[in-house]
C-alpha positions as CSV (number, residue, x, y, z in Angstrom):
1,X,-21.1,81.8,50.8
2,X,-19.4,84.5,48.8
3,X,-19.3,83.7,45.1
4,X,-16.2,83.4,42.9
5,X,-15.8,85.6,39.8
6,X,-14.1,84.0,36.9
7,X,-12.8,85.4,33.6
8,X,-11.4,88.6,34.9
9,X,-8.4,90.3,33.3
10,X,-5.3,89.6,35.3
11,X,-2.3,91.9,35.5
12,X,0.9,90.3,36.8
13,X,4.3,91.7,37.9
14,X,6.7,89.0,38.6
15,X,10.0,88.0,40.3
16,X,10.8,84.4,40.0
17,X,12.6,82.2,42.5
18,X,15.4,79.9,41.3
19,X,13.9,76.6,40.1
20,X,15.1,73.1,40.5
21,X,18.1,71.0,41.3
22,X,19.7,71.8,37.9
23,X,20.5,75.3,39.2
24,X,22.2,74.3,42.5
25,X,25.7,73.8,41.0
26,X,28.1,76.6,41.8
27,X,29.8,76.5,38.4
28,X,27.0,78.3,36.7
29,X,28.2,81.6,35.1
30,X,25.7,84.4,34.7
31,X,25.2,86.5,31.5
32,X,24.7,89.9,33.2
33,X,21.6,91.9,32.4
34,X,22.7,95.1,34.1
35,X,23.2,96.4,30.6
36,X,23.3,94.7,27.1
37,X,27.1,94.7,26.7
38,X,27.2,90.9,26.7
39,X,25.4,91.0,23.3
40,X,26.3,91.9,19.7
41,X,24.6,95.1,18.5
42,X,21.3,94.7,20.4
43,X,18.4,96.3,18.6
44,X,16.1,98.9,20.1
45,X,13.4,96.2,20.4
46,X,15.2,95.0,23.6
47,X,14.9,97.0,26.8
48,X,15.9,96.4,30.4
49,X,13.5,96.3,33.4
50,X,13.3,95.3,37.0
51,X,9.8,93.9,36.8
52,X,7.5,92.9,34.0
53,X,3.7,92.4,33.8
54,X,1.4,90.6,31.5
55,X,-2.4,90.2,31.0
56,X,-3.1,86.6,30.1
57,X,-6.5,87.6,28.6
58,X,-5.1,90.1,26.2
59,X,-3.0,89.1,23.1
60,X,0.5,90.5,23.2
61,X,0.4,92.2,26.5
62,X,3.8,92.3,28.2
63,X,5.2,95.5,29.6
64,X,7.8,97.0,31.9
65,X,6.2,98.0,35.3
66,X,9.4,98.9,37.2
67,X,12.5,100.6,35.9
68,X,15.7,98.9,36.6
69,X,17.9,95.9,35.7
70,X,17.9,92.2,35.8
71,X,15.4,91.4,33.0
72,X,15.2,92.1,29.3
73,X,12.0,92.5,27.3
74,X,11.5,92.2,23.6
75,X,9.1,94.6,21.9
76,X,9.4,93.9,18.2
77,X,8.3,96.6,15.7
78,X,8.5,97.0,12.0
79,X,11.7,99.0,12.4
80,X,13.4,96.8,15.0
81,X,12.9,93.1,15.4
82,X,16.5,91.9,15.8
83,X,17.6,88.8,17.9
84,X,19.7,89.1,21.0
85,X,23.0,87.4,20.2
86,X,25.7,86.8,22.8
87,X,29.3,87.8,22.1
88,X,30.4,84.6,23.8
89,X,30.6,81.4,21.8
90,X,29.6,78.0,23.1
91,X,30.3,74.4,22.2
92,X,29.1,71.6,24.5
93,X,27.0,73.6,27.0
94,X,24.2,73.7,29.5
95,X,21.9,76.8,29.4
96,X,19.6,77.9,32.2
97,X,17.2,80.8,31.9
98,X,13.8,82.2,32.9
99,X,11.3,83.5,30.3
100,X,7.9,85.0,30.2
101,X,5.5,84.9,27.2
102,X,2.8,87.3,26.3
103,X,-0.5,85.7,25.3
104,X,-0.3,84.1,21.8
105,X,3.4,85.2,21.5
106,X,6.3,83.0,20.5
107,X,10.0,83.1,20.5
108,X,12.9,80.7,20.6
109,X,16.3,79.9,22.1
110,X,18.9,79.1,19.5
111,X,22.0,77.3,20.8
112,X,25.0,78.2,18.7
113,X,22.7,80.6,16.9
114,X,21.4,77.6,14.9
115,X,19.5,75.0,16.8
116,X,16.1,76.1,18.3
117,X,14.2,75.2,21.3
118,X,10.8,76.7,20.7
119,X,9.2,79.2,23.2
120,X,5.5,79.9,22.8
121,X,2.3,80.5,24.6
122,X,1.2,76.8,24.7
123,X,-0.7,77.0,28.0
124,X,-3.3,74.2,28.4
125,X,-2.7,72.8,24.9
126,X,-3.7,69.2,25.1
127,X,-1.4,67.8,22.4
128,X,1.7,69.9,21.8
129,X,3.6,70.0,18.5
130,X,7.1,70.9,17.6
131,X,6.0,74.5,17.3
132,X,4.9,74.5,20.9
133,X,6.9,75.5,24.0
134,X,9.7,73.0,24.7
135,X,9.6,71.6,21.1
136,X,12.7,71.3,18.9
137,X,11.6,73.5,16.0
138,X,11.5,72.0,12.5
139,X,14.1,72.5,9.8
140,X,13.0,74.1,6.6
141,X,13.8,73.3,2.9
142,X,12.0,75.4,0.2
143,X,13.1,72.9,-2.4
144,X,10.9,70.2,-0.8
145,X,7.4,69.6,-2.1
146,X,4.5,71.4,-0.6
147,X,3.5,70.0,2.8
148,X,7.0,68.7,3.3
149,X,9.1,71.9,3.5
150,X,9.2,71.7,7.3
151,X,10.8,68.5,8.6
152,X,12.5,66.9,11.7
153,X,10.5,68.9,14.3
154,X,10.2,67.1,17.6
155,X,7.3,67.9,20.0
156,X,7.8,68.1,23.7
157,X,7.2,64.8,25.6
158,X,4.4,66.6,27.5
159,X,3.1,70.2,27.8
160,X,4.7,71.7,30.9
161,X,3.8,75.3,30.0
162,X,2.4,77.8,32.4
163,X,0.1,80.7,31.8
164,X,1.1,83.8,29.8
165,X,2.5,86.5,32.2
166,X,4.2,83.9,34.5
167,X,7.9,83.4,34.6
168,X,8.9,79.9,33.4
169,X,12.2,78.1,33.5
170,X,14.2,76.3,30.8
171,X,17.3,74.2,31.0
172,X,19.0,73.0,27.8
173,X,21.8,70.4,27.7
174,X,23.4,70.6,24.3
175,X,26.2,68.6,22.6
176,X,27.8,70.4,19.7
177,X,28.4,68.8,16.3
178,X,31.8,67.2,15.8
179,X,34.2,67.8,12.9
180,X,37.4,66.2,11.6
181,X,40.7,67.9,10.8
182,X,39.5,68.9,7.4
183,X,36.3,70.5,8.8
184,X,33.9,67.7,7.7
185,X,31.1,67.0,10.1
186,X,31.5,63.6,11.7
187,X,28.6,63.8,14.2
188,X,25.4,65.8,14.4
189,X,24.5,68.2,17.1
190,X,22.3,66.7,19.9
191,X,20.0,68.0,22.6
192,X,20.9,65.6,25.4
193,X,18.0,66.9,27.6
194,X,15.7,69.8,27.7
195,X,13.7,70.6,30.9
196,X,10.7,73.0,31.0
197,X,9.6,74.1,34.4
198,X,11.4,71.1,35.9
199,X,9.9,68.5,33.5
200,X,11.9,66.6,31.0
201,X,10.5,67.5,27.6
202,X,13.3,66.4,25.2
203,X,15.8,63.5,25.5
204,X,18.6,62.5,23.2
205,X,17.3,64.4,20.1
206,X,19.8,64.6,17.2
207,X,19.5,67.5,14.8
208,X,20.9,67.0,11.3
209,X,21.3,70.8,10.6
210,X,20.2,74.3,11.6
211,X,16.7,75.2,12.3
212,X,14.7,77.5,10.0
213,X,15.6,81.2,10.2
214,X,16.5,83.3,12.1
215,X,19.4,81.0,12.6
216,X,22.6,82.9,11.9
217,X,23.7,80.8,9.0
218,X,23.3,77.3,7.5
219,X,27.0,76.5,8.1
220,X,27.6,74.4,11.2
221,X,30.5,75.0,13.5
222,X,32.1,73.7,16.6
223,X,31.3,76.9,18.4
224,X,28.5,79.5,18.2
225,X,26.6,82.1,20.3
226,X,23.4,81.9,22.2
227,X,20.6,83.6,20.2
228,X,17.3,84.8,21.7
229,X,14.6,85.3,19.0
230,X,13.2,88.8,18.7
231,X,11.2,89.0,15.5
232,X,7.9,87.1,16.4
233,X,6.3,88.5,19.6
234,X,6.8,89.9,23.1
235,X,8.9,87.9,25.4
236,X,11.1,88.6,28.5
237,X,14.2,86.9,29.8
238,X,16.1,86.9,33.1
239,X,18.6,84.7,35.0
240,X,20.5,83.6,31.9
241,X,23.3,81.3,32.8
242,X,25.6,78.7,31.4
243,X,28.1,76.0,32.4
244,X,30.0,73.1,30.9
245,X,27.8,70.3,29.8
246,X,26.9,67.9,32.6
247,X,25.6,64.5,31.7
248,X,24.5,62.2,34.5
249,X,23.9,58.5,33.8
250,X,20.5,57.6,35.4
251,X,20.0,53.9,35.9
252,X,16.3,53.0,36.2
253,X,15.7,50.1,38.6
254,X,12.6,49.0,36.7
255,X,12.2,48.0,33.0
256,X,8.6,49.1,32.7
257,X,7.4,52.0,34.9
258,X,3.8,51.9,36.3
259,X,2.2,55.1,35.2
260,X,-1.3,56.0,36.4
261,X,-3.4,58.1,33.9
262,X,-6.9,59.3,34.5
263,X,-9.1,58.5,31.5
264,X,-12.8,59.2,31.5
265,X,-13.1,60.4,35.1
266,X,-11.0,61.7,38.0
267,X,-8.6,59.1,39.6
268,X,-7.9,59.1,43.3
269,X,-4.8,57.4,44.7
270,X,-3.8,56.9,48.3
271,X,-0.1,56.7,48.8
272,X,3.1,57.8,50.6
273,X,4.7,60.9,49.1
274,X,7.8,62.9,49.7
275,X,7.3,66.7,50.1
276,X,9.8,69.2,51.4
277,X,12.2,66.5,52.5
278,X,9.5,64.8,54.6
279,X,7.7,61.5,53.9
280,X,4.0,62.0,54.2
281,X,2.1,58.8,55.0
282,X,-1.6,59.9,54.6
283,X,-1.8,61.3,51.1
284,X,-4.6,61.4,48.6
285,X,-3.8,62.6,45.1
286,X,-6.5,63.4,42.6
287,X,-5.9,63.4,38.8
288,X,-8.4,65.0,36.6
289,X,-8.7,63.8,33.0
290,X,-7.9,67.3,31.8
291,X,-4.4,67.1,33.3
292,X,-5.1,69.0,36.5
293,X,-3.8,67.3,39.6
294,X,-3.3,67.9,43.3
295,X,-2.1,66.1,46.5
296,X,-3.8,66.4,49.9
297,X,-2.5,65.3,53.4
298,X,-5.4,63.6,55.1
299,X,-3.7,63.9,58.5
300,X,-3.6,67.7,58.4
301,X,-6.2,68.8,55.9
302,X,-3.5,70.3,53.8
303,X,-3.6,70.9,50.0
304,X,0.2,70.8,49.7
305,X,0.9,70.7,45.9
306,X,-0.8,71.1,42.5
307,X,0.5,70.3,39.0
308,X,-0.6,70.2,35.4
309,X,0.3,67.3,33.0
310,X,0.8,63.6,33.6
311,X,-0.5,62.2,36.9
312,X,1.5,59.7,39.0
313,X,4.4,57.2,38.6
314,X,3.4,54.5,41.0
315,X,6.3,52.1,40.2
316,X,8.0,52.3,43.6
317,X,4.6,51.6,45.3
318,X,3.7,48.5,43.4
319,X,6.8,46.9,41.8
320,X,8.0,44.4,44.4
321,X,6.6,46.9,47.0
322,X,9.6,49.2,46.3
323,X,12.0,50.6,49.0
324,X,10.3,53.9,49.9
325,X,7.0,53.0,48.4
326,X,6.5,56.6,47.1
327,X,4.1,57.9,44.5
328,X,5.9,60.5,42.3
329,X,4.0,63.3,40.5
330,X,4.9,63.6,36.8
331,X,4.1,67.2,35.8
332,X,5.4,70.7,36.6
333,X,4.7,71.0,40.4
334,X,3.6,74.2,42.2
335,X,4.5,73.5,45.9
336,X,2.1,74.9,48.5
337,X,2.3,73.9,52.2
338,X,2.0,70.7,54.2
339,X,1.0,72.6,57.3
340,X,-2.7,72.4,58.4
341,X,-5.2,74.6,56.5
342,X,-7.3,75.3,59.6
343,X,-6.1,76.2,63.1
344,X,-7.1,78.0,66.3
345,X,-4.9,81.0,67.1
346,X,-4.7,83.0,70.4
347,X,-5.0,86.1,68.3
348,X,-4.4,87.2,64.7
349,X,-0.6,87.5,65.3
350,X,-0.3,84.0,66.8
351,X,2.1,81.6,65.0
352,X,0.7,79.1,62.5
353,X,1.2,75.5,63.7
354,X,3.2,73.0,61.6
355,X,1.2,70.0,62.7
356,X,-1.9,69.0,64.7
357,X,-1.8,67.0,67.9
358,X,-3.1,63.4,67.4
359,X,-5.9,63.8,69.9
360,X,-7.1,67.1,68.3
361,X,-7.7,65.7,64.8
362,X,-10.2,63.1,63.7
363,X,-10.1,62.1,60.0
364,X,-13.6,61.3,58.5
365,X,-12.4,60.3,55.1
366,X,-14.1,61.7,52.0
367,X,-17.2,61.4,49.9
368,X,-17.5,61.6,46.1
369,X,-20.1,63.5,44.2
370,X,-21.6,62.4,40.8
371,X,-18.4,63.7,39.0
372,X,-16.1,61.8,41.4
373,X,-14.9,65.0,43.0
374,X,-14.0,64.3,46.7
375,X,-15.1,66.4,49.7
376,X,-12.7,65.7,52.6
377,X,-14.1,65.7,56.1
378,X,-12.4,66.0,59.5
379,X,-12.9,67.3,63.0
380,X,-10.3,69.6,64.6
381,X,-10.9,70.4,68.3
382,X,-14.6,69.9,67.9
383,X,-14.9,72.0,64.7
384,X,-16.4,70.1,61.7
385,X,-14.6,70.8,58.4
386,X,-15.7,69.9,54.9
387,X,-13.1,70.6,52.2
388,X,-13.8,70.4,48.5
389,X,-11.2,71.0,45.8
390,X,-12.5,70.8,42.2
391,X,-11.3,71.9,38.8
392,X,-12.5,75.3,37.6
393,X,-15.0,75.0,34.7
394,X,-12.4,76.3,32.2
395,X,-9.7,74.0,33.7
396,X,-7.3,76.9,34.4
397,X,-6.9,75.7,38.0
398,X,-8.7,74.6,41.1
399,X,-11.4,76.1,43.3
400,X,-11.4,75.2,46.9
401,X,-14.5,75.5,49.2
402,X,-14.1,75.0,52.9
403,X,-17.3,74.8,55.0
404,X,-17.1,75.0,58.8
405,X,-19.6,73.9,61.5
406,X,-19.4,74.7,65.2
407,X,-16.2,76.7,64.8
408,X,-14.0,77.3,67.8
409,X,-13.2,80.8,68.9
410,X,-10.1,82.2,67.1
411,X,-10.5,79.9,64.1
412,X,-8.6,80.8,60.9
413,X,-7.8,79.3,57.6
414,X,-4.4,79.8,56.1
415,X,-4.9,80.2,52.3
416,X,-1.2,80.2,51.3
417,X,2.3,80.5,52.8
418,X,5.1,81.6,50.5
419,X,8.2,83.7,50.1
420,X,6.2,86.5,48.5
421,X,2.5,87.3,48.3
422,X,1.6,90.4,46.3
423,X,-1.7,92.0,45.9
424,X,-2.4,92.9,42.3
425,X,-6.1,93.8,42.4
426,X,-8.8,93.9,45.1
427,X,-9.2,90.1,44.7
428,X,-6.1,88.8,43.0
429,X,-2.7,87.9,44.5
430,X,0.5,86.7,43.0
431,X,2.3,83.9,45.0
432,X,6.0,83.3,44.5
433,X,5.5,84.5,40.8
434,X,4.4,80.9,40.0
435,X,0.7,80.9,40.8
436,X,-2.3,83.2,41.5
437,X,-4.8,83.2,44.3
438,X,-8.3,84.8,43.6
439,X,-10.3,85.4,46.7
440,X,-13.4,87.6,47.2
441,X,-12.5,90.8,49.1
442,X,-15.5,90.2,51.4
443,X,-13.5,87.5,53.1
444,X,-11.1,90.2,54.3
445,X,-7.9,88.2,53.8
446,X,-5.0,89.3,56.0
447,X,-1.4,89.1,54.8
448,X,1.3,89.0,57.4
449,X,5.1,88.6,57.4
450,X,6.7,85.6,59.1
451,X,10.3,84.5,59.7
452,X,9.9,82.2,56.6
453,X,8.2,84.7,54.3
454,X,4.5,85.6,54.2
455,X,1.1,84.1,54.9
456,X,-2.5,84.9,53.9
457,X,-5.1,84.2,56.7
458,X,-8.9,84.4,56.7
459,X,-10.9,84.5,60.0
460,X,-13.7,82.0,60.2
461,X,-16.2,83.4,62.8
462,X,-19.8,82.6,63.6
463,X,-21.8,79.3,64.2
464,X,-21.2,78.4,60.6
465,X,-18.6,79.7,58.1
466,X,-17.5,79.1,54.6
467,X,-14.6,80.1,52.4
468,X,-14.1,79.8,48.6
469,X,-11.0,80.8,46.6
470,X,-9.2,79.6,43.5
471,X,-5.6,78.9,42.5
472,X,-4.4,79.0,38.9
473,X,-1.0,78.7,37.3
């Protein structure tokens, strides 16, 4: 078996797909990044780019790798560290944008130039604070006693951050403060909801006044610009959009949700689960106590999604047996593929199957090791497959090891299917700008273009074969 090298320096260039249902509405209006004309007096610390890279092992690494337009990067210096402030003013508003953090960097999005949602490299932090990504940053009063100068900061409901050097997505739903005819404030500003990478991290948070600098002033108004912080560290932005505030009343059918949380050891849950518009009926999900989670289709041998954060909402499964009886992941999901991971092809150009004929697949369940990590077993067309997915030692992702006995001729494993797969180093690939695959070059992975996008395949020849790769995000 070829070994897996960890701890390597990773260089990333990124193009992010649009995230989530929040962006589907046609009434979003883009703030163009073909130039910086939409902003008041942008400083020289802001530069345009087509693509950006970051090295998540190196503090502050975030650079332009392709000239062009569509993204803006902040490189603060002693001479120039100004914020980026829109010319347009906003009241009640919904903001959607993508951002990328350098390692150990931080920034912020100030609605109306005054009320900050914190951006920071908070990747893998177990207990986020108000100064972490997705937090409502604290107010500040120098007149208060020591230890109490900062106040009213609100941490995110959970850490939904991704690694430095990856594009992330933020949606802010903001209700502006209200004033009477004489200009007296009658209602405080409020963050109705904030979503980080598709996860709700703030809900109904009232702010009594402006955040600590660099808010534009301490005077509150009905309207104000969008401000992107530029004085703390390297950060990039793209896909900045806005629309009128949309508030949807969500009626929860259950008073007390049933949430499954792994404690001292991994938790395995068998359930139905919806993925890609399809109800999967033979799913095992594993939640690690560190917050790493995945879901696996026992009927196809497919690792179809991974996520970091809270594990599973099982309310619909167990509360009066629900209607759909679905388990629902609770973190920021990285979708993979529900197609089989192993298949026999006529040749290397043969199409990858979406499913496996009933008579060709025999599920043999799974066995647990001493750490309660499962190894799944199945037989496909006479080929015996053992499939183990375990957290990496540093909990940055999962390592997957597939061992084959009695392989059929023309046997392949499909590592990943995606819109884009880009080779960054001899053993590192970027997938859809949301995750990374590390696979030893000796496996000779083959990347091919399909009607849907791209695939990475590895041939599995010989009387016995094995394959190890890792995924991190």
